[in-house]
C-alpha positions as CSV (number, residue, x, y, z in Angstrom):
1,X,99.9,105.9,122.0
2,X,101.7,104.8,118.9
3,X,105.4,105.6,118.4
4,X,106.6,105.1,114.9
5,X,110.3,104.5,115.6
6,X,111.1,100.9,114.9
7,X,112.0,98.6,117.8
8,X,115.2,97.5,116.0
9,X,117.4,95.3,118.1
10,X,114.6,94.4,120.5
11,X,114.3,90.6,121.0
12,X,110.8,90.3,122.4
13,X,107.5,92.0,122.8
14,X,103.9,91.9,121.5
15,X,103.1,90.3,118.1
16,X,100.4,90.9,115.6
17,X,99.7,87.7,113.6
18,X,98.6,88.6,110.0
19,X,97.7,86.5,107.0
20,X,95.7,87.2,103.9
21,X,94.4,90.5,105.3
22,X,93.1,88.7,108.5
23,X,94.5,89.2,112.0
24,X,94.5,86.5,114.7
25,X,92.6,87.4,117.8
26,X,94.7,87.6,121.0
27,X,93.6,85.8,124.2
28,X,92.1,89.1,125.5
29,X,90.1,89.5,122.3
30,X,92.3,92.2,120.8
31,X,95.0,92.1,118.1
32,X,98.1,92.1,120.3
33,X,99.4,88.7,121.3
34,X,101.0,88.5,124.8
35,X,104.8,89.3,124.9
36,X,107.0,86.6,123.6
37,X,110.5,86.2,122.0
38,X,110.6,87.4,118.4
39,X,111.9,85.2,115.6
40,X,114.2,86.7,112.8
41,X,111.2,86.4,110.3
42,X,109.1,88.9,112.3
43,X,109.0,92.6,111.2
44,X,109.6,95.1,114.0
45,X,106.6,97.4,113.7
46,X,106.3,100.2,116.3
47,X,105.8,100.9,120.0
48,X,102.3,100.8,121.4
49,X,102.0,102.5,124.8
50,X,105.8,102.3,124.9
51,X,105.7,98.5,124.5
52,X,107.5,97.0,121.4
53,X,105.3,95.4,118.7
54,X,106.4,93.1,115.8
55,X,104.4,91.8,112.8
56,X,104.3,88.1,112.1
57,X,103.2,87.2,108.5
58,X,101.6,83.7,108.6
59,X,101.4,81.4,105.6
60,X,97.7,80.9,105.9
61,X,94.9,82.6,107.8
62,X,92.3,80.8,109.9
63,X,88.9,81.6,108.3
64,X,87.7,82.5,111.8
65,X,90.2,85.4,112.0
66,X,88.5,88.8,111.5
67,X,89.6,90.8,108.5
68,X,90.8,94.4,108.6
69,X,87.4,96.0,108.2
70,X,85.9,93.7,110.9
71,X,88.6,94.7,113.3
72,X,88.1,98.4,112.5
73,X,84.5,98.0,113.6
74,X,85.4,96.1,116.8
75,X,88.3,98.2,118.1
76,X,88.1,101.7,119.6
77,X,89.0,104.5,117.3
78,X,92.3,105.0,119.1
79,X,93.5,101.7,117.7
80,X,93.1,102.7,114.1
81,X,96.7,103.9,113.7
82,X,98.1,100.6,114.9
83,X,95.8,98.4,112.9
84,X,96.3,100.5,109.8
85,X,100.1,100.3,110.1
86,X,100.1,96.6,110.6
87,X,97.8,96.0,107.6
88,X,99.8,98.3,105.2
89,X,103.2,97.0,106.3
90,X,101.9,93.5,105.9
91,X,100.7,94.1,102.4
92,X,104.0,95.7,101.5
93,X,106.0,92.7,102.8
94,X,103.8,90.3,101.0
95,X,104.0,92.1,97.6
96,X,107.7,93.2,97.6
97,X,109.7,90.0,98.3
98,X,111.5,90.5,94.9
99,X,113.2,93.5,93.4
100,X,111.0,95.4,91.1
101,X,114.0,96.4,89.0
102,X,115.9,93.2,88.4
103,X,113.7,90.5,89.9
104,X,116.3,89.2,92.5
105,X,115.1,88.3,96.0
106,X,115.0,91.4,98.3
107,X,116.2,91.4,101.9
108,X,114.3,93.2,104.6
109,X,116.1,95.9,106.6
110,X,115.3,96.1,110.3
111,X,116.3,99.7,110.9
112,X,113.6,101.1,108.6
113,X,110.7,99.9,106.5
114,X,112.8,99.0,103.4
115,X,113.5,96.0,101.2
116,X,117.0,96.1,99.7
117,X,118.3,94.3,96.6
118,X,121.9,93.1,96.9
119,X,122.2,92.5,93.2
120,X,121.4,96.0,91.8
121,X,121.1,98.1,95.0
122,X,117.5,99.1,94.4
123,X,115.6,99.8,97.6
124,X,111.8,100.0,98.0
125,X,109.6,101.3,100.7
126,X,106.0,100.7,101.7
127,X,103.7,102.0,99.0
128,X,101.3,104.7,99.8
129,X,98.7,105.7,97.2
130,X,97.1,109.1,97.6
131,X,93.4,109.3,96.9
132,X,90.8,112.0,97.2
133,X,87.4,111.5,98.9
134,X,84.8,114.2,98.5
135,X,81.4,115.1,99.9
136,X,79.6,117.1,97.2
137,X,76.9,119.4,98.5
138,X,74.4,121.8,97.0
139,X,73.0,124.0,99.8
140,X,72.2,121.5,102.6
141,X,71.7,118.6,100.3
142,X,74.4,115.8,100.0
143,X,75.3,113.9,96.9
144,X,75.9,110.3,97.8
145,X,76.7,107.4,95.4
146,X,76.9,103.6,95.3
147,X,79.7,101.5,93.9
148,X,78.7,98.1,92.6
149,X,80.9,96.6,95.3
150,X,79.0,98.2,98.2
151,X,76.7,96.3,100.5
152,X,73.0,96.6,99.4
153,X,71.5,99.9,100.3
154,X,74.8,101.7,101.3
155,X,75.7,105.0,99.8
156,X,78.9,107.0,100.3
157,X,81.0,109.9,99.2
158,X,82.9,110.0,95.9
159,X,86.6,108.9,95.8
160,X,89.4,108.2,93.4
161,X,93.1,107.9,93.0
162,X,95.2,111.0,92.2
163,X,96.8,110.6,88.7
164,X,100.5,111.2,88.0
165,X,101.2,115.0,87.7
166,X,97.9,115.9,89.2
167,X,97.2,118.0,92.3
168,X,94.7,116.8,94.9
169,X,92.3,119.6,94.0
170,X,92.5,118.8,90.3
171,X,91.7,115.2,91.2
172,X,88.6,116.3,93.1
173,X,87.2,118.1,90.2
174,X,88.1,115.4,87.6
175,X,86.7,112.5,89.7
176,X,83.4,114.3,90.4
177,X,83.0,115.2,86.7
178,X,83.9,111.7,85.5
179,X,81.7,109.8,88.0
180,X,78.6,112.0,88.2
181,X,79.0,114.6,85.5
182,X,79.0,117.6,87.8
183,X,81.1,120.8,87.8
184,X,82.0,122.1,91.2
185,X,82.8,125.5,92.5
186,X,84.5,125.9,95.9
187,X,86.7,123.0,97.1
188,X,87.6,122.9,100.8
189,X,90.1,120.5,102.4
190,X,88.9,118.6,105.5
191,X,91.5,116.1,106.8
192,X,93.2,112.9,105.8
193,X,93.1,109.3,106.9
194,X,95.3,106.3,106.3
195,X,93.1,103.6,104.6
196,X,94.8,100.2,104.6
197,X,92.9,98.6,101.8
198,X,95.5,98.0,100.8
199,X,97.7,101.1,101.0
200,X,95.7,104.3,100.4
201,X,96.0,107.7,102.0
202,X,92.6,109.4,101.8
203,X,92.6,113.2,101.4
204,X,89.1,114.4,102.4
205,X,87.4,117.4,100.7
206,X,84.1,119.2,100.6
207,X,83.0,120.5,97.1
208,X,80.1,122.7,96.2
209,X,78.2,121.7,93.1
210,X,77.3,124.3,90.5
211,X,74.0,122.4,89.6
212,X,72.1,119.3,90.7
213,X,72.0,117.5,87.4
214,X,73.7,114.1,87.7
215,X,75.0,111.9,85.0
216,X,76.5,108.7,86.4
217,X,79.3,106.9,84.6
218,X,77.6,103.5,85.1
219,X,80.9,101.7,85.7
220,X,82.5,102.9,88.9
221,X,79.1,104.4,90.1
222,X,76.0,102.3,89.8
223,X,73.7,105.0,91.4
224,X,73.9,108.5,92.8
225,X,71.3,110.9,94.2
226,X,70.9,114.0,96.2
227,X,69.7,113.4,99.8
228,X,68.2,115.7,102.3
229,X,69.9,115.7,105.7
230,X,66.5,114.7,107.1
231,X,66.3,111.6,104.9
232,X,69.5,109.7,104.4
233,X,70.3,106.2,103.1
234,X,72.5,103.6,104.8
235,X,75.8,105.4,105.5
236,X,79.4,104.3,105.6
237,X,80.8,103.0,108.9
238,X,81.7,105.4,111.7
239,X,85.4,104.7,111.5
240,X,85.7,105.9,107.9
241,X,86.6,109.4,106.7
242,X,83.6,109.3,104.4
243,X,81.3,109.1,107.4
244,X,83.3,111.9,109.1
245,X,82.7,114.1,106.0
246,X,79.0,113.4,106.2
247,X,78.7,113.9,109.9
248,X,80.6,117.2,109.7
249,X,78.2,118.5,107.0
250,X,75.2,117.5,109.1
251,X,76.6,119.3,112.1
252,X,77.2,122.4,110.0
253,X,73.6,122.5,108.8
254,X,72.5,121.6,112.4
255,X,70.6,118.5,111.5
256,X,70.9,115.4,113.7
257,X,71.8,112.2,111.7
Protein backbone atom coordinates (compact mmCIF):
# COMPACT_ATOMS: atom_id res chain seq x y z
CA UNK A 1 0.00 0.00 0.00
CA UNK A 2 2.81 2.43 0.85
CA UNK A 3 5.60 3.12 -1.65
CA UNK A 4 8.56 4.87 -0.08
CA UNK A 5 9.96 6.51 -3.22
CA UNK A 6 9.38 10.26 -2.89
CA UNK A 7 6.97 11.91 -5.31
CA UNK A 8 9.60 14.48 -6.34
CA UNK A 9 8.50 16.80 -9.10
CA UNK A 10 4.83 16.06 -8.49
CA UNK A 11 2.73 19.21 -8.22
CA UNK A 12 -0.43 17.94 -6.57
CA UNK A 13 -1.93 15.11 -4.58
CA UNK A 14 -3.13 14.21 -1.09
CA UNK A 15 -1.85 16.19 1.89
CA UNK A 16 -1.43 15.29 5.57
CA UNK A 17 -1.69 18.41 7.75
CA UNK A 18 0.47 18.09 10.87
CA UNK A 19 1.24 20.42 13.78
CA UNK A 20 2.53 19.77 17.30
CA UNK A 21 2.11 16.02 16.89
CA UNK A 22 -1.54 16.41 15.88
CA UNK A 23 -3.04 15.64 12.47
CA UNK A 24 -6.00 17.45 10.95
CA UNK A 25 -8.95 15.17 10.12
CA UNK A 26 -9.91 15.02 6.46
CA UNK A 27 -13.53 15.43 5.32
CA UNK A 28 -13.90 11.63 5.18
CA UNK A 29 -12.67 11.29 8.77
CA UNK A 30 -9.20 9.99 7.85
CA UNK A 31 -5.82 11.72 7.66
CA UNK A 32 -5.55 12.27 3.88
CA UNK A 33 -6.89 15.61 2.69
CA UNK A 34 -8.49 15.56 -0.79
CA UNK A 35 -6.03 16.05 -3.69
CA UNK A 36 -4.96 19.67 -4.16
CA UNK A 37 -2.01 21.64 -5.59
CA UNK A 38 1.12 21.45 -3.46
CA UNK A 39 2.98 24.53 -2.25
CA UNK A 40 6.81 24.68 -2.17
CA UNK A 41 6.73 24.45 1.63
CA UNK A 42 5.16 20.99 1.56
CA UNK A 43 7.36 17.92 1.97
CA UNK A 44 6.82 15.14 -0.62
CA UNK A 45 6.27 12.08 1.55
CA UNK A 46 5.35 8.86 -0.27
CA UNK A 47 2.78 7.12 -2.46
CA UNK A 48 -0.30 5.65 -0.83
CA UNK A 49 -2.10 3.17 -3.08
CA UNK A 50 -0.08 4.76 -5.91
CA UNK A 51 -1.43 8.24 -5.13
CA UNK A 52 1.17 10.89 -4.18
CA UNK A 53 1.12 12.26 -0.63
CA UNK A 54 2.80 15.35 0.79
CA UNK A 55 3.23 16.58 4.35
CA UNK A 56 2.18 20.09 5.34
CA UNK A 57 3.65 21.37 8.61
CA UNK A 58 1.23 23.88 10.11
CA UNK A 59 2.27 26.61 12.53
CA UNK A 60 -0.31 25.68 15.12
CA UNK A 61 -2.60 22.73 15.77
CA UNK A 62 -6.30 22.95 16.43
CA UNK A 63 -6.85 21.38 19.88
CA UNK A 64 -9.59 19.27 18.28
CA UNK A 65 -7.08 17.53 16.00
CA UNK A 66 -6.31 14.02 17.29
CA UNK A 67 -2.73 13.28 18.27
CA UNK A 68 -0.67 10.41 16.88
CA UNK A 69 -1.68 7.84 19.49
CA UNK A 70 -5.34 8.72 19.04
CA UNK A 71 -5.04 8.22 15.28
CA UNK A 72 -3.32 4.86 15.80
CA UNK A 73 -6.34 3.77 17.80
CA UNK A 74 -8.78 5.03 15.16
CA UNK A 75 -7.22 3.83 11.92
CA UNK A 76 -6.93 0.24 10.66
CA UNK A 77 -3.55 -1.43 11.27
CA UNK A 78 -2.77 -1.16 7.53
CA UNK A 79 -2.46 2.64 7.96
CA UNK A 80 0.27 2.37 10.61
CA UNK A 81 3.15 2.74 8.12
CA UNK A 82 1.72 5.93 6.58
CA UNK A 83 0.91 7.51 9.92
CA UNK A 84 4.28 6.58 11.40
CA UNK A 85 6.13 7.98 8.39
CA UNK A 86 4.24 11.28 8.55
CA UNK A 87 4.83 11.72 12.28
CA UNK A 88 8.53 10.85 12.15
CA UNK A 89 9.29 12.99 9.10
CA UNK A 90 7.31 15.85 10.62
CA UNK A 91 9.32 15.67 13.87
CA UNK A 92 12.57 15.66 11.87
CA UNK A 93 11.58 18.70 9.78
CA UNK A 94 10.55 20.60 12.90
CA UNK A 95 13.75 19.83 14.83
CA UNK A 96 16.40 20.16 12.08
CA UNK A 97 15.78 23.54 10.48
CA UNK A 98 19.36 24.55 11.32
CA UNK A 99 22.66 22.81 10.72
CA UNK A 100 23.81 20.82 13.72
CA UNK A 101 27.47 21.48 12.83
CA UNK A 102 27.66 25.24 12.17
CA UNK A 103 24.19 26.54 13.07
CA UNK A 104 23.33 27.98 9.65
CA UNK A 105 19.80 27.56 8.23
CA UNK A 106 19.40 24.21 6.46
CA UNK A 107 17.62 23.72 3.13
CA UNK A 108 15.31 20.80 2.44
CA UNK A 109 16.09 18.53 -0.51
CA UNK A 110 13.10 17.17 -2.38
CA UNK A 111 14.76 14.11 -3.96
CA UNK A 112 15.34 12.48 -0.56
CA UNK A 113 14.65 13.04 3.12
CA UNK A 114 17.64 15.30 3.76
CA UNK A 115 18.42 18.78 5.09
CA UNK A 116 21.51 20.34 3.50
CA UNK A 117 23.68 23.16 4.85
CA UNK A 118 25.02 25.42 2.10
CA UNK A 119 27.62 26.95 4.45
CA UNK A 120 29.53 23.85 5.58
CA UNK A 121 28.09 21.08 3.40
CA UNK A 122 26.73 19.03 6.31
CA UNK A 123 23.67 16.96 5.50
CA UNK A 124 21.34 15.37 8.01
CA UNK A 125 18.64 12.75 7.61
CA UNK A 126 15.61 11.76 9.70
CA UNK A 127 16.75 10.47 13.06
CA UNK A 128 15.89 6.88 13.95
CA UNK A 129 16.59 5.76 17.52
CA UNK A 130 16.86 1.98 18.01
CA UNK A 131 15.22 0.65 21.17
CA UNK A 132 14.62 -2.80 22.59
CA UNK A 133 11.27 -3.88 24.00
CA UNK A 134 11.14 -7.17 25.84
CA UNK A 135 8.60 -9.52 27.35
CA UNK A 136 10.27 -11.34 30.23
CA UNK A 137 8.74 -14.73 31.06
CA UNK A 138 9.23 -17.44 33.68
CA UNK A 139 7.37 -20.53 32.61
CA UNK A 140 3.94 -19.30 31.58
CA UNK A 141 4.10 -16.20 33.81
CA UNK A 142 4.69 -12.72 32.33
CA UNK A 143 6.67 -9.92 33.93
CA UNK A 144 4.87 -6.63 33.31
CA UNK A 145 5.77 -3.22 34.65
CA UNK A 146 4.45 0.31 35.05
CA UNK A 147 6.14 3.54 34.11
CA UNK A 148 5.12 6.63 36.12
CA UNK A 149 3.89 8.06 32.80
CA UNK A 150 1.37 5.25 32.14
CA UNK A 151 -2.37 5.58 32.46
CA UNK A 152 -3.64 4.32 35.84
CA UNK A 153 -3.72 0.54 36.01
CA UNK A 154 -1.81 -0.09 32.77
CA UNK A 155 1.18 -2.44 32.68
CA UNK A 156 3.47 -3.20 29.76
CA UNK A 157 6.71 -4.86 28.72
CA UNK A 158 10.18 -3.47 29.48
CA UNK A 159 11.85 -1.14 26.99
CA UNK A 160 14.89 1.11 26.62
CA UNK A 161 17.25 2.77 24.18
CA UNK A 162 20.29 0.94 22.83
CA UNK A 163 23.49 2.64 24.03
CA UNK A 164 26.42 3.55 21.72
CA UNK A 165 28.58 0.51 21.01
CA UNK A 166 25.96 -1.88 22.39
CA UNK A 167 24.24 -4.73 20.56
CA UNK A 168 20.48 -5.15 20.80
CA UNK A 169 20.88 -8.36 22.80
CA UNK A 170 23.24 -6.67 25.24
CA UNK A 171 20.70 -3.89 25.66
CA UNK A 172 17.97 -6.43 26.46
CA UNK A 173 20.00 -7.92 29.31
CA UNK A 174 21.18 -4.54 30.63
CA UNK A 175 17.74 -2.90 30.63
CA UNK A 176 16.11 -5.88 32.36
CA UNK A 177 18.79 -5.91 35.06
CA UNK A 178 18.72 -2.12 35.55
CA UNK A 179 14.94 -1.82 35.70
CA UNK A 180 13.85 -4.93 37.60
CA UNK A 181 17.10 -6.55 38.84
CA UNK A 182 16.65 -9.79 36.92
CA UNK A 183 19.22 -11.89 35.07
CA UNK A 184 17.85 -13.62 31.98
CA UNK A 185 18.87 -16.72 30.09
CA UNK A 186 17.67 -17.30 26.54
CA UNK A 187 16.86 -14.18 24.51
CA UNK A 188 14.75 -14.59 21.37
CA UNK A 189 14.09 -11.98 18.68
CA UNK A 190 10.43 -11.40 17.75
CA UNK A 191 9.99 -8.55 15.23
CA UNK A 192 10.37 -4.78 14.92
CA UNK A 193 8.01 -1.81 14.76
CA UNK A 194 8.53 1.83 13.85
CA UNK A 195 7.34 3.86 16.85
CA UNK A 196 6.87 7.54 15.96
CA UNK A 197 7.07 8.99 19.49
CA UNK A 198 9.05 10.72 18.28
CA UNK A 199 11.44 8.58 16.17
CA UNK A 200 12.04 5.15 17.70
CA UNK A 201 12.52 1.78 16.04
CA UNK A 202 11.40 -0.87 18.52
CA UNK A 203 13.19 -4.25 18.33
CA UNK A 204 11.02 -6.82 20.07
CA UNK A 205 12.42 -9.71 22.13
CA UNK A 206 11.36 -12.49 24.46
CA UNK A 207 13.65 -13.21 27.42
CA UNK A 208 13.52 -16.06 29.95
CA UNK A 209 14.18 -15.02 33.55
CA UNK A 210 16.55 -17.08 35.69
CA UNK A 211 14.49 -16.31 38.82
CA UNK A 212 11.31 -14.49 39.88
CA UNK A 213 12.88 -12.11 42.41
CA UNK A 214 12.21 -8.53 41.28
CA UNK A 215 14.02 -5.37 42.38
CA UNK A 216 12.57 -2.31 40.65
CA UNK A 217 14.67 0.79 40.10
CA UNK A 218 11.94 3.13 41.38
CA UNK A 219 12.74 5.73 38.71
CA UNK A 220 11.85 4.45 35.25
CA UNK A 221 9.73 1.69 36.78
CA UNK A 222 7.20 2.47 39.51
CA UNK A 223 5.89 -1.09 39.85
CA UNK A 224 6.48 -4.53 38.35
CA UNK A 225 4.97 -7.93 39.02
CA UNK A 226 4.59 -11.44 37.68
CA UNK A 227 1.19 -12.12 36.16
CA UNK A 228 -0.55 -15.35 35.34
CA UNK A 229 -1.93 -15.60 31.79
CA UNK A 230 -5.32 -16.15 33.42
CA UNK A 231 -5.22 -12.94 35.44
CA UNK A 232 -3.79 -9.94 33.62
CA UNK A 233 -3.82 -6.18 34.30
CA UNK A 234 -4.83 -3.50 31.83
CA UNK A 235 -2.63 -4.11 28.78
CA UNK A 236 -1.06 -1.83 26.13
CA UNK A 237 -3.15 -0.95 23.06
CA UNK A 238 -3.54 -3.51 20.29
CA UNK A 239 -1.51 -1.53 17.75
CA UNK A 240 1.67 -1.67 19.88
CA UNK A 241 4.48 -4.20 19.59
CA UNK A 242 4.32 -4.63 23.38
CA UNK A 243 0.78 -5.98 23.02
CA UNK A 244 1.90 -8.21 20.14
CA UNK A 245 4.60 -9.71 22.39
CA UNK A 246 2.03 -10.39 25.10
CA UNK A 247 -0.54 -11.88 22.72
CA UNK A 248 2.09 -14.11 21.12
CA UNK A 249 3.10 -15.49 24.51
CA UNK A 250 -0.54 -16.08 25.45
CA UNK A 251 -1.06 -17.99 22.21
CA UNK A 252 2.08 -20.05 22.83
CA UNK A 253 0.83 -21.16 26.25
CA UNK A 254 -2.69 -21.59 24.79
CA UNK A 255 -4.47 -19.20 27.07
CA UNK A 256 -7.09 -16.80 25.72
CA UNK A 257 -6.49 -13.15 26.78
